[in-house]
C-alpha positions, 0 to 999 in steps of 0.5 A: 493542440490543433486549431480545430477540434477532432471528431469523437471517432478520431479521438477514440480511434487514437486512444484505442490504438494507444491503449493497446500499448499498455500491458494488460494484466494477462500474464502479469505476475509482478503487480500488486494492483489488479482489475478494479471490480465493476462495481467500483468502476461504475461508482467511480464514473458516477462521482467523476467530477467530485473534488474532495479538496473543497469539502463543502462543495461536495458534501455527498462525496465527503460523506462517502469518504467518512464512511470509508474511513469508518469501515477501514478503521473497523477493519484495522481495530480502531476504537472510533474513527472520524475524518476531519471536517476541514476545521478539526478532528474530534474523535479518537482516530482520524484519517483520510483518503490519499492517492496511495501508499507513497502519499500515506507514508510521506504524510505519516512521517510529516506528522511525526516531524511536525509533532516533535518540532511543534513541541520544541523537541529536537528542533535544529537537529537532523531528525531520523526514522528507522525503517526495515531494509525491505521498506518501500522506496517512498521513504527515500522520497521522505528523506529527500523532501523533509531533510530527515535521515532514513536509517535502514535496519537489517532483516532476519533470516525470514526477511522480517526486520531484525529487532536488535538492529532496529534498537541499535539504530535508535538515538536521541534524534529518532522520531519514529519507527516504520514496520511493514505489514506485507513488504513489497518484495517478500510479502512478509510481516514485520514483528509489529508487537516488538516494534511497538514495545521499542516505540513505547519504551523510547516514546517515539511514533510507529507507522505501519505500511500496510499498503498491500497487506491491509486488505490481505492480513485480516482475511488470512487463516493465521492471525497476525498482530499489525494494526491499532490493536497493538498499542504502540501503532500510531498510524497505518497506510492501506491501499484499497486500489490493491487487494481492495479492488477499488479504482486507482488512485485509492489509498488511505491513511489512518491515525490513532490520535487527532493530534496527528491530523492537527499537526498536518493542518494548513489554513485554506481561507478561500475554500468552503472549509478553513483548513486542509490536512492533506498533502494534495489539494485536489482529491478524487471524490470518485475514488471515495465512491469506488472504495465505498461501493466495493467495500459495501458490495463485497463485505468481509465475506467477499474479501475473505473469499478473494484472499482465499482464492489468491492464497490457493493460487500461491499454494499451487505455485509453490507446490508445482515449483517444488516439483520442478526443483525451485524452492521459495526463499520463505514459505509465503505469508501472503500472496507473494512468492520469492522463488529461487531460480538460477540466474534470475535476471536472465530468466526474467528477461527470457520469460518476457521476451519469449513468452510475454510473462511480466515478473520482477526480481527481489534485490537481496538475495536475487530471486524471481518475485511473483504476486498472485492477484485476482486476475490470475488463474490456475491455468496461468500458473500451469502455463507459467511453470511450463515456460519457466521450465523451458527457459531454465532448461536452456541456461 
């Protein structure tokens, strides 16, 4: 730190230079995030100092969080939704805003672990959860933090979790299953209803990672069962800062039962509330305001149009790719495409080096992974495919 302060002009001149090093979303086909909506940005600024870590001091921001959880609960077919006041959670479904899918996944598994150990079950044992091979790497963090073993079930030919493989991995120390509704690599939806049956039969929990799919699946033309309508689902992660068009960091975690929230309770004697249920202490009230504003502004109709736009881009990409001889690994379920190309790692490298395109790679099998987000345009698709054709022609 310098001894004397710099001028505002000097600071912002430097910040603008540094900002230029960041990748703009132009020519980005690899991210599940996008530009936040201007309405969300303005709402975020209005509540920039609000700290949801101390609810009594920021009653307005807390009210917005409650309303967001209510709207998300309705979207995910919860019967009734409430956020805890800081002391207790009294309605049938509870939830709160997180920093995103990673925190939500960690808290969901922490809740599972706390519930089974508090009940005196499986104490002293190495507990485990069963997740798909396609599960997000946040579950590796769960294993590291909590000493829980993560068992990975095989995928079927459509890159959904194989139910027989899941069933074979369940044992006496399994505390829960995880299903993905819109997996990161393929945009596929696991057979949640079948996972639910396994969870109920084995009296274990079922967490759904819908961080990306939560704001996509409800607005697709084809219906999918993935949320609290499915009886065995006990918790859901959903990220408003992805297809919800809110500001970063804006995630959410919803539980079917208040007992889950109670299992996460930590006493906070020196705050305005007696307890917290969250992983982080300080939490952004600005994220609550941004998410409230954009959900109210767009409504279901606005989100439906947003998803339809992204699916139109997806269909165009697949159609035009086929004309060039490139097939998708599966017919896209949502706005994620895994494209078969020769030597995908080299193609990815050359697309970035020669034309500035940011794309990513699926792990198994190796293919180009492309996410079509609201910042993309039809012209982007045309230009990308022209450049893809040039790169592959040189191989």
